[in-house]
C-alpha positions as CSV (number, residue, x, y, z in Angstrom):
1,M,126.4,314.4,188.5
2,R,123.8,317.2,189.0
3,E,120.3,316.0,188.4
4,P,118.3,317.9,185.7
5,G,115.9,320.5,187.1
6,D,112.8,319.0,185.6
7,E,113.6,315.6,187.0
8,R,114.3,317.1,190.4
9,R,111.0,319.0,190.4
10,R,109.2,315.8,189.4
11,R,110.7,314.0,192.3
12,I,109.7,316.8,194.7
13,L,106.2,316.7,193.5
14,A,106.0,312.9,193.9
15,V,107.3,313.1,197.5
16,V,104.9,315.9,198.4
17,R,101.9,314.1,196.9
18,A,102.9,310.9,198.7
19,R,103.3,312.6,202.1
20,G,100.7,315.4,201.9
21,E,103.4,317.9,202.8
22,A,107.2,318.1,203.1
23,R,109.6,320.5,204.7
24,V,111.9,322.3,202.2
25,S,114.9,321.4,204.4
26,D,114.0,317.7,204.4
27,L,113.6,317.7,200.6
28,A,117.0,319.4,200.2
29,A,118.6,316.7,202.3
30,E,117.0,313.8,200.5
31,L,117.8,315.2,197.1
32,E,121.3,316.3,198.1
33,V,120.9,319.8,196.9
34,S,120.8,323.2,198.6
35,V,117.7,324.6,200.4
36,I,117.8,327.5,198.0
37,T,117.6,325.2,195.0
38,V,114.6,323.3,196.5
39,R,112.9,326.6,197.4
40,R,113.1,327.8,193.8
41,D,111.8,324.5,192.6
42,V,108.8,324.7,195.0
43,E,108.1,328.2,193.9
44,E,108.1,327.1,190.2
45,L,105.8,324.2,191.0
46,A,103.5,326.5,192.9
47,R,103.4,329.0,189.9
48,E,102.4,326.0,187.7
49,G,99.6,325.2,190.1
50,K,101.0,321.8,191.1
51,L,101.4,322.4,194.8
52,R,100.9,325.0,197.6
53,R,103.7,326.9,199.3
54,G,103.8,327.4,203.0
55,H,106.3,328.8,205.5
56,G,109.2,326.4,204.8
57,V,107.0,323.6,203.5
58,A,105.4,322.4,200.3
59,R,101.8,321.0,200.4
60,S,100.0,318.7,198.0
61,L,96.9,319.8,196.2
62,V,95.6,316.3,196.0
63,P,94.6,313.9,198.8
64,V,97.4,311.7,200.1
65,P,97.0,308.2,198.6
66,K,96.4,305.4,201.0
67,A,98.8,302.6,201.0
68,P,97.3,299.6,199.2
69,V,96.5,296.5,201.1
70,M,99.2,293.9,200.2
71,P,98.1,290.3,200.7
72,D,101.5,288.9,201.7
73,S,103.0,292.0,203.2
74,K,103.3,293.0,206.9
75,D,104.8,296.4,206.5
76,G,104.4,297.4,202.8
77,T,108.2,297.4,202.1
78,V,109.8,296.8,198.7
79,A,113.5,295.9,198.4
80,L,115.5,297.3,195.5
81,V,118.8,295.5,194.8
82,V,121.3,296.9,192.3
83,P,125.0,296.5,191.6
84,E,127.6,298.8,193.3
85,R,128.8,301.8,191.2
86,H,126.4,301.5,188.4
87,A,125.4,305.0,187.2
88,Y,123.1,303.6,184.5
89,L,120.9,302.0,187.0
90,N,120.7,305.1,189.2
91,E,118.0,306.5,186.9
92,V,116.2,303.2,186.9
93,V,116.1,303.3,190.7
94,H,114.7,306.9,190.7
95,G,111.9,305.8,188.4
96,A,111.0,302.9,190.5
97,R,111.2,304.8,193.8
98,T,108.9,307.5,192.5
99,V,106.1,305.1,191.6
100,L,106.4,303.0,194.8
101,E,106.5,306.1,197.1
102,E,103.4,307.5,195.3
103,A,101.7,304.2,196.1
104,G,102.5,304.6,199.8
105,M,105.2,301.9,199.8
106,R,108.5,302.1,201.7
107,V,111.6,301.5,199.5
108,V,114.8,300.0,200.9
109,L,117.8,300.1,198.6
110,H,120.4,297.4,198.8
111,I,123.8,297.7,197.0
112,A,125.4,294.5,195.8
113,P,129.2,294.7,196.0
114,R,131.5,293.6,193.1
115,V,131.9,290.0,194.2
116,R,130.4,286.8,192.7
117,S,126.9,285.9,193.8
118,A,126.7,289.0,196.0
119,E,122.9,289.3,195.4
120,Q,121.9,285.9,196.9
121,P,122.6,286.6,200.6
122,I,121.1,290.1,200.2
123,V,117.9,288.6,198.8
124,E,117.7,285.9,201.4
125,R,118.1,288.5,204.1
126,V,115.4,290.9,202.8
127,V,113.0,288.0,202.3
128,A,113.6,286.9,205.9
129,D,112.7,290.5,206.9
130,E,109.3,289.9,205.3
131,V,109.4,292.5,202.5
132,A,106.4,292.7,200.2
133,G,108.3,292.3,197.0
134,L,111.6,292.7,195.2
135,L,112.9,294.7,192.3
136,I,116.4,293.5,191.3
137,A,119.0,294.0,188.6
138,P,121.7,291.3,189.2
139,R,125.2,292.1,188.0
140,W,125.7,288.7,186.3
141,R,129.2,289.5,185.2
142,T,129.4,286.2,183.2
143,A,126.9,283.9,181.5
144,A,127.9,281.3,184.1
145,D,127.0,283.7,187.0
146,E,123.6,284.3,185.3
147,E,122.9,280.5,185.0
148,A,123.9,279.9,188.6
149,A,121.5,282.6,189.9
150,Y,118.4,281.3,188.0
151,G,117.4,278.6,190.6
152,W,117.6,280.6,193.8
153,L,116.1,283.7,192.3
154,A,113.2,281.8,190.9
155,E,112.5,280.6,194.5
156,A,112.9,283.9,196.2
157,G,109.6,283.5,198.0
158,V,108.2,287.0,197.2
159,P,106.9,288.7,194.1
160,T,110.0,289.6,192.1
161,V,110.6,291.8,189.0
162,L,113.8,291.8,187.1
163,M,115.0,295.1,185.8
164,E,117.2,295.4,182.6
165,R,117.7,291.6,182.6
166,R,116.3,289.1,180.1
167,P,116.9,285.5,181.3
168,R,117.8,282.8,178.9
169,P,114.8,281.3,177.1
170,G,113.8,278.0,178.7
171,S,115.5,278.8,182.0
172,A,114.0,278.7,185.5
173,L,113.5,282.5,185.2
174,H,112.0,282.5,181.7
175,A,108.5,283.1,183.1
176,A,109.6,285.7,185.6
177,D,108.2,289.2,185.5
178,S,110.8,291.5,183.8
179,V,111.2,294.9,182.3
180,C,114.0,295.5,179.9
181,T,115.2,297.9,177.2
182,D,115.1,296.5,173.7
183,H,118.8,296.6,173.2
184,W,118.7,295.0,169.8
185,Y,116.7,298.0,168.6
186,G,119.1,300.4,170.3
187,M,122.0,298.9,168.4
188,H,119.9,299.0,165.2
189,L,119.5,302.8,165.8
190,A,123.2,303.3,166.2
191,V,124.2,301.2,163.1
192,E,121.4,302.7,161.0
193,H,122.5,306.2,161.9
194,L,126.1,305.6,160.8
195,I,125.1,303.8,157.6
196,A,122.8,306.8,156.7
197,L,125.8,309.1,157.1
198,G,127.7,307.1,154.6
199,H,129.9,305.0,156.9
200,R,130.8,301.6,155.6
201,R,133.6,300.5,158.0
202,I,132.2,300.3,161.5
203,A,133.5,299.0,164.8
204,L,131.9,298.2,168.1
205,A,134.0,298.7,171.1
206,A,132.0,297.1,173.9
207,R,132.1,295.8,177.3
208,D,131.6,292.0,177.9
209,D,130.9,291.9,181.6
210,S,127.1,292.2,181.9
211,P,123.9,290.9,180.3
212,T,123.4,294.2,178.5
213,A,127.0,294.1,177.1
214,R,126.6,290.6,175.8
215,A,123.2,291.5,174.2
216,L,124.8,294.5,172.5
217,R,127.7,292.5,171.1
218,V,125.3,289.8,169.7
219,A,123.0,292.4,168.2
220,F,125.8,294.3,166.5
221,A,127.2,291.1,164.9
222,E,123.7,290.1,163.7
223,I,122.8,293.6,162.3
224,A,126.2,294.2,160.7
225,T,126.2,290.8,159.0
226,A,122.8,291.4,157.5
227,R,123.5,295.0,156.2
228,T,125.1,294.6,152.8
229,E,126.0,298.3,152.8
230,I,128.7,297.6,155.4
231,D,132.1,296.7,153.8
232,D,133.9,295.8,157.0
233,W,132.9,295.5,160.7
234,T,134.6,294.3,163.9
235,V,134.0,294.0,167.6
236,V,136.7,294.7,170.2
237,L,136.8,295.0,174.0
238,S,136.4,298.7,175.0
239,A,138.7,298.8,178.0
240,P,141.1,296.5,180.0
241,E,138.5,296.1,182.8
242,A,135.5,295.7,180.5
243,G,135.7,292.0,180.1
244,A,134.4,289.0,182.2
245,D,138.0,287.6,181.8
246,P,140.4,290.2,183.2
247,G,143.2,288.8,181.1
248,T,141.4,289.6,177.8
249,P,143.3,292.5,176.1
250,P,141.2,295.4,174.8
251,G,141.1,296.3,171.2
252,S,142.3,299.6,169.9
253,V,139.9,301.7,168.0
254,T,142.8,304.0,167.1
255,E,144.5,301.1,165.3
256,L,141.2,300.1,163.6
257,V,140.9,303.7,162.2
258,R,144.5,303.7,161.0
259,V,144.8,300.1,159.7
260,R,141.3,299.0,158.7
261,G,139.9,302.4,157.7
262,V,137.1,302.4,160.3
263,T,135.2,305.7,160.1
264,G,132.4,305.0,162.5
265,A,132.6,303.6,166.1
266,I,130.0,302.6,168.6
267,L,131.0,302.5,172.2
268,H,129.4,300.9,175.3
269,G,129.3,302.8,177.6
270,D,129.6,306.5,178.0
271,D,132.8,306.6,180.0
272,D,134.6,304.5,177.5
273,A,133.3,306.6,174.7
274,L,134.4,309.8,176.2
275,M,137.9,308.4,176.9
276,L,138.0,307.1,173.3
277,V,137.4,310.6,171.9
278,Q,140.4,311.8,173.9
279,Q,142.6,308.9,172.8
280,L,141.7,309.6,169.2
281,A,142.5,313.3,169.6
282,D,145.9,312.3,171.1
283,A,146.6,310.2,168.1
284,G,145.7,313.1,165.7
285,I,142.3,311.5,164.7
286,R,139.5,314.1,164.7
287,V,136.0,313.3,166.0
288,P,133.8,313.5,163.9
289,A,135.8,314.6,160.9
290,D,137.9,311.4,160.7
291,C,135.8,309.1,162.8
292,S,132.2,309.4,164.0
293,V,131.4,308.1,167.5
294,V,128.1,306.9,168.9
295,A,127.9,306.1,172.7
296,Y,125.5,303.6,174.2
297,D,123.9,304.5,177.5
298,D,123.6,308.3,177.4
299,V,124.3,308.9,181.1
300,V,127.1,311.4,180.6
301,A,127.5,311.3,176.9
302,A,126.3,314.9,176.4
303,L,128.9,316.3,178.8
304,G,132.0,315.7,176.6
305,R,134.0,318.5,175.1
306,T,132.4,317.1,171.9
307,P,128.9,316.1,173.0
308,L,128.4,312.5,171.9
309,T,125.6,311.2,169.8
310,A,124.1,308.4,171.9
311,V,121.6,305.7,172.2
312,A,119.5,306.5,175.2
313,P,117.7,303.6,176.9
314,P,114.5,304.7,178.7
315,K,116.2,304.2,182.1
316,S,113.7,305.9,184.3
317,E,110.8,304.4,182.5
318,V,112.2,300.9,183.0
319,G,112.1,301.6,186.8
320,K,108.6,303.0,186.7
321,V,107.2,300.1,184.7
322,A,108.9,297.6,186.8
323,A,107.5,299.2,190.0
324,E,104.0,299.3,188.4
325,L,104.2,295.7,187.4
326,L,105.2,294.7,191.0
327,L,102.4,296.8,192.5
328,D,100.0,295.1,190.2
329,R,101.3,291.7,191.2
330,L,101.1,292.5,194.9
331,G,97.6,293.8,194.6
332,K,96.2,290.7,193.1
333,A,94.9,287.7,195.1
334,S,95.8,285.3,192.2
335,A,99.2,285.0,190.7
336,G,98.2,285.9,187.1
337,R,100.4,285.4,184.1
338,P,104.0,286.7,184.2
339,R,104.8,289.6,181.9
340,R,108.0,290.4,180.0
341,V,108.0,294.1,179.0
342,E,110.5,295.6,176.5
343,L,110.8,299.4,176.1
344,I,112.2,301.2,173.1
345,P,115.3,303.4,173.4
346,E,116.0,306.5,171.3
347,L,118.9,308.0,169.4
348,K,120.0,311.5,170.5
349,V,122.1,313.1,167.7
350,R,124.8,315.4,168.9
351,G,128.2,316.6,167.6
352,S,130.2,313.4,167.5
353,T,128.8,312.1,164.2
354,Q,128.7,313.6,160.7
355,P,128.5,312.4,157.1
356,Y,131.5,310.5,155.8
357,L,132.9,312.2,152.7
358,T,135.2,310.2,150.5
359,V,138.2,312.0,149.0
């Protein structure tokens, strides 16, 4: 997916400021775009007075920041560990990388494959390599996987910040540094939007194979139960591969629309939401005329034939705040108190939702 121009220019500026200067060809290779695209971005940044152009290079207008002295680090390296094929966390990684590189840190990305407990050997290896700190978003496909990881992750041996993970209260990781989206509030935004449009029969089609998925399912049930305006609500699995148990059959939003009269659906995540819109169309159910759809993630929701209304977690901001928290931890001689940060998502209203009109 092509990166937005403003985000790409922000990354270019961050790299140039961190290094003092950077060749246009190197920037193009790192950002995986053409040299022409980077040259145009550099020209735009120069017009805005944010950097200087040279022959094939971009130069910073501010002094290059010196790498901070890290008490327990020999080389100023931070390890980033995220699951394989997780588009949502790509933006989190970009946010963290920008902050760390601006601070003069070296960032090493490790991708955890889709096997149980894949993160543990990775973390043990990077700690043995004497990294300064660790930013990690474990997959934790099941609650049991999560519980099993608490012990060894709590004893990782380097300052660690969890990203988009909120460990169970009272667990060994309860007091760990963490930065997470307030997913309860995100679900509240989705439900409130549908209620305000007059929808009284609402379904959540959600995944059940990650901490975020489980948090969204719990939040929806709690919110829907408490809202007296809702006449009927239900939760189904969004896709055959979306559950922790591969044998669990998915629900059918199409059948819910036909049989239970559902007029509003919330989908986690974007891919499943886009496929649902096509499935509804194939069944002669129009979006949003017959059923309004809200996606949760907003990675590619806007790219559908019908752009999807979506809850957008502050993905890049999660990475930035996590990196800032880790840098603060590394820069202190004393341990200090752990911090648990929650960031508020936003609702982006597009073409997939409209008021429900009774006949």
